[in-house]
N, C-alpha and C positions, 0 to 999 in steps of 0.2 A: 482641628487636625485630622489626619487618617485615625480609625480606631483598629489597632493591628489583630489580625487573628492568627495567631502563628501556631505551628504544630505543637509548642511547648505547651500552650494553654489548652490544647485539645484532648481530654483523658481518652485513654484507650477503651474501647468498648468492649464487652464479652467476646468471647471466642465464637458465640453462637452468633454473633452481629456481623461475620466477617472480619472482625477485627477495624471496622471503619472509624476513623477518627471523629468524633463528635464534639458539638459547642452550641451555644445558643443559636447559631446558626444552622440551618435546615437547606437542605437541596431545593432551590427555588421552583416552584410549580410555574406553570405557564403565565409568563408577564410579570412574574416576580423581578426583585431588582437583581442585577447580576455583581458581583463581587469583583474589584480592580486588582489584578495579581501581576507580580514580576517573577519569572523565571529565569533562572541563569543557562543562558545560551552556549556559553564558552568561559573557562576558567583555567587559570594555571595549574589548578588542582582539578584534573578531571573527574574526578569522584565526585565532583560539587554541581557538576553540569545537570540539571533536572532539578534541584532545588528551589523552593518556591517561599515567596512570602505572598500571602493572602489578605488583603485590607477588610474590615468589617463594613458593615452598611453605613452611609452617610458619608461618602469619601468627600474630602473638601481639600486637603493637602498631605503629599508626602515627601519627607526630606530625605534623600539618598546619598549616604557618604560611606565614607569608610567603614564606620561603625555602626550604622544603621539604614535600613530594617536589618532583621534577622532572618537568614533563609534556611530551608530544612526540608528534607524527604519527611514521609511521615513516619513517626516511631524514633526520628534521631532527633540531636540535641540541635537547636535552633544556633547559627552562627551568622555573624556579619561578614560581608564580603572580605574587607579585612587586607586587602592589598594596598602596598605602598602607593602603588601608581593612582590609586584613588583619593581624591582631595577628601581633606577633614570636611572642608566648606560643602555645604549639601547643594546637589542638584535638587529643584524643586519641582514639584509634580501637582499643579493645583487644577482641579476639577471644576467644570462649570455647570449651569443650570441646562444646559443644552447635551450633556453627556459627550463632551469634548476634554480637553485637558490643554492648560498653557505650561509649557517646560522653559524654566529658568535656568541657566547655566549657573554653576558656582562661580565665585569670584576668586577664579585660581588659574594657573596655565594648563590645567588638566585637559586632555584632547577628550571632547564628546562630540559624538556623531549620531545623527538620527536617521535611519535607513539609508546608512551610507554617506549621509550629506553633513558638514561641520555644522555644528550649534554652538554660534557665538554669540547670540543676543535672544531673546524670549522670544518664543514661538509657540501660537496657536493651533493647536491640532483640533481638527473638527472631529464628530461624532463619527461620521462614516469612515474617516481614516483609522480612529482608534478600533473600531469594529474588525479592521483588518490587522491588527494587531502592528506595534512598534517596534523598531530593532534598535537599542541603543548600546552605543560602544563607549567604554570608559576607560580612560588611560591607556588605549592600544592594547588593553589585555584581557579584559573582561566585556563580555556581552550578555545584555540583559534582553527579555520579550516582555513588552507591557501589554497585558491582554485581559480578557474578562474571564471569569471564571464562575462555574455553577456549583456554588458549594464547596466543602473543603475536601482535600484529597484523601484516598483510601489506601491503607496498606494492603497490598495485594500483590499476588504474583501476576507479571507481566508476560512473561513468556514472548514469543515472537512478534506479539501486538503491541509494541512498545511504545510508549507515550505518558506523560503526565497530564494531558491536557483533558477537558471534562468532554470532549468528543470521544475520546478513545477509552475514558472510563465507561462511558455508556454502551460502547462497542463490546468492550469485556464483559459488562453485566449483562447485555443481552445473550451474548454467548453461554455463560453460565446460566441462564435461565433457561433456555431452550434446549442444551446440549442434553439433559436428562430425559426428557420427553421425544417422541416418534414424530413429531411435526416435521413435514418438509420445510425447507429453509429458502429463503431467496435473499441472495447477497448483492445489493446494488453498490455502484461506485464508479467512478471513472477508471480507465485503465492506470493499473500500476498502484491502486490504493492497497492491496493487500487483501484481496476477496480470496484467494486460495489460501493465505495463512489463516484467516478466518475460518475457512471450511476444515482446514487441518484441527485448530484449534478446536471447534465443535465436536471432531471426529474423536480426538484425545480424551476430551470429557465426558463422551457419550457410551451407553451403554453397549456399542458396537466397537468400542477401541481396541478390543483383540483381534478383531477383522480388519480385513485390508481396507486402505481408502484408493479406490480407483476413480482418477481424474480422467476426464473425457472433455476435450475441445470441441465443441458441437458444431463450430464454425468450419472444422477441419474434415467433417465426415463427407465421405462421397455421397451425393446425392442417392444413387441407386442402390447402394450398398449400405446404407444407414442403419436401415431396420435389422439387417443381418450382425452388423456391428453391436449395436445396443442390444438385441435380443437372441442372437446367436441364429441358426439355420441348420436345418437337418440335411442330410447326404444328398445331393442333387436337388435341392431346393433351386438354385440358378446354375447357370453354365459355369463351370470352375468350382462348384461346389463337392469337391471330391470325399470329403470326409465330414463327421458331425463337427460342427463349429459352435464353440462356447461364445456368447456376447458380453457387453460388460456389465450387465446386470447378473449373470452367471457368477461371473470374476469377483463381483463385489459382493457376493452372497455372505451375510454374517457381519458385513462390513457397513462402509459409507461409499456410495455413488456420487462422485463430485460433477455435475453436468455444467461446465465453464461457457461461456457464451451461448447459453439458453436462447437468446434472440434471435439467433442463426442458427437454432436448429431446422433443419430440413421439414417443410410443410408435410409431407407424408407421416413424419413419424410422431408430430405433436398429437393427434388423437392418442396414438398407441400411449404414449406417456402418461396421458390423463387416465386411461385406463389402467395403468400401474396405480396411480395415485388414488384412484378411488377404489380398486378392489384389489389391489396387489398381486393381479394376475397379467400376465403376456406370454404370448405363444411364439416361440421361435418361428422364423420364416420355413414354411414347409412342413412344421412340426403336425402332429394328428392329435396333441392335445396343449393345454395351456401349463404352464408352471408358475408357483407363488414366489414371489419375490422376496427374500430376505435381506434386503439392503436399505439403507436410511439413504434416504435422497436429498441431496443439495443442490442448489443450481444459483449460478451467476450470470450478472449482464452489466453493461456499461450503457444499455439501450432505456429508453421509455416504452415498455413493451404495450403500454396502454395504448398508445398512440402509432402502433405498426399494425402489419397484418398477423401478429401474432394470434394466434388461438387463445381467446379471452377465457373460455373455461378454464382452461390449463393454466392461465395466469392466476384466476382465483384461486386455484389449488395449490400453485406455489407459494401466494403469498398467506399462506397460512401464519407464517411467521418470516418477517422481513427485519434485515439488520441493513443499515448504510454505512459504508464505508466512508468517512470523511474524506475530502481531497486535502493534501497536504497545506496548501496556501491557507486553510480554514482551520489550521492548528499548526502555526508557524511555531508556538511555544516547544514542539516536539523534535523540532529540526536538530536539536545540539546533540539530542541524546541518540537520534538516528545517525549522525556523523561519527560521535564517538564510537557506535557498536560497530560499524562499518570498519573505521581504524583499528579497532581492536581485533578484531577479525582477520584484517590484512596482515596487523602484525603478528599474529599469531601463526598465520600461514606462512610467511617469507621469513620469520626467526630475526624481525628487526625491530626497529622503534622508530617509525616516521610518524611524524606531526604535523599537521595543518597550519600554516600561517593564521594569525588572526584575521587579517584582512580579508582572506580568502573565506574563513567561515562565516564572516559577517556577511559578504556577497552571498554566499550559499543559503545564509537564514533570510535575506531580503528577495530572493529569488521566488516566483510564484510556482514554480516546477509543473507544468502542464502534463509530465509525466509521472508525476507524482513521487512515492517513494521509491519505485524501481528506477527512475530515472536518476533520483538524488544518489542511489548506492552506486549506478555506474559511474557518474560525473566524479565522485568521491573515490572510486577505484583509480579512475584515470588520472585525477591529482595525486595520488599516493605513488601511484607508478612514475609519474613525471619527477615527482619529488625523490624519490629512490634513486633517479639518474642524473641527481642534481638538477633539476630544471624547476624554478619557481611558477607554477604556471597561473595565468590569469583565469578569472571563469568564463570570458568571453573565448579563449581559446579551448574550453572543455564543454561548452554547450552553444549550440547555435541561436544567434540573435537574442542573447541575454542581456545586450545592452539595454534593451528597452524592455522592463518588466511588464508581464502580463497583467493585463486588469482582471480582476475575478470575474467582474462583471462581464467578460468578453469572451466567448469561447475561444480555445487556444487555436490558433492559425493553423489551418490543413491545407495540405498542397492538394490542388485539383489533380483528379485521376487521369484526366486527359492528356495533363502537362508531364506525368512522370513516363521518361522513356524506359523502355525495356533494358538499356544498359546501365541505367541507374538502379532498377531492381535489382538486376543481377550483380552489382556491385554492393548493394546493399545486403545482401544476403550473403555474399563472401565475406564482407568484413566483420559481420557478425554471427559467424560460425552455424548459418544457415539456421537460426531461430528466428521465427516470424516477428514476434513481440518485438525484439530489440531492432530487427531491421526496420519494422513499421514506425518507431521512433526516431530512427534515423534519416526516413524518408519524410516524417511528419504526415504519416497519414494514420487513419484508425487500422485496429487490426483486422475488422471484416474488410474494410476496403483493401487492407493487403492481400487477403484470400483472393479477391478479385482479381488484382494486378498478379499475382502468381499463376491463375488459372488462364488467364490470357497469354501468358508469357510462352513463346514459343521454343525455349531452351529449359524450361523448369518442367519437371513431372511430376504427376501425384505418384506417391510413394506405392498405391493400390496397383497401378499398371506396370509397374517393372518386373520384368519377368525374374522367376524363382533364380535362374542360373546367373543373372547379373548381381543379384543380392550376395548370392554365396561367393561370386567372386570378388566382390568390392570387399566383405568381410575378410578374406583371406589376404587380399593386397594390402587391407589398413589394420591389419592384426587385431580386428575385433573392435576398434574404435569406431564409434557410430558415427561422431560428429565429421568424422573425415571421410567416412562411407558417403554421408549426405552431401558434401561437396563434391566428391567425384561424381555421384550419381544425378547431381542437380537436382535434389527434392528435400524439402523441409525436414529438419533434424526429430521434430516431435512425432511426424507421420510415420517418418522411417521405422523408429524405434517402436511403434504400434505393429508397422507390419511385420518387424522382425521378431516380435514376440510371437504375434499370431501364428508365425509360420514355426515356430519353435527354433528358431536361429540363435535366438538369444534368450537368457533367463529374464 
């Protein structure tokens, strides 16, 4: 039988040890044995979502029923699932020597599904399939994730980077380690994994927390004006520079400068960024002397910079400390918590109590989410809006091509740029509030590819070339609403907001 390692058995560590749950099991080193874990993805009592049961070493068999095993969050009292819809007769999970499991359904009429398919007879699950995590539905009311864990959970503050998975615990630990240093940090991860949230968490825990956090999308910088945008420019440094202009480094003085999409930084400014990292100095365009940077530098990318034409010495400096944000499909056990968070935020905003049906949550948990947490949040919000209107949506109506779950080993399918028509680009921008990331997800292209489509579009303008009088007129016409200004001017909302700030038209 499985040897349970529950939160009840794990004594509390001293405050000096970050309140880590301890036991005879330690966090495994490279190649060490992993622990089989069950995480509650959904439960009629939403406060129980995220509770876990973690088995000890030497897994052979686990009996899962109404009364056992006991689940808990760190520091909380362990409790069985306890729902009447769950049979007293156990569902058996039997481990094999190859690292797989055999699931034997109970001798009862309780509904059991595995990854959305009914489980009516014993089924052998391969180690490869178990590595991707399993989603069990019990009695039409409770969802569990069967997955591997590395060590016991910690009692910790999760902040915005929520999740009970081992991968998210490692991310939060890395943030705690590096936050108090002055090291530059490179955040890696697919689009939508939360790289900007991680940057904000580092800033909030750093010695620069009282200064500003300035986020810059490097892919959106104009090639010719990128140096002035970053480092500032003296009066007369270029045509149209009628006054001294502060750059992003000056704006972030005493705080943190977050360079998102660093892989798309214009080639000309990459050596300048290296100089700042090496000596802390930069020179505004056309200035007679250099200035000292007082900003902590963070960067992020979803690209493999080592295999591109990116400045390799700059990459080496950015790699002083690297944090990898995991794809959502590799931490399926966190999906329930993320859905609950979005649902709570929605209900608080609209003053209602809208809840998702279990079947829809099951489908959410089984999907592979090529757009990761950002895409999940958008889909859950659309589902809640539909439910609020009295419509019970299917996931296939909320996410394109969801009927065929994406194999994690296969890159997400992207649209060919040559096949994307100008009308489709314009429609996507209109439908997504002129937000580039949301529009790129709708079109099925990467964010860097989206910038190429925007640059080639005959009706979409760069914010930096729009005459000042048109900006003022749009602000007046739309009563200061930047999103509506962006739609009327046909320019991306993020870049327009930066231009308006640089011109002193908005705060």
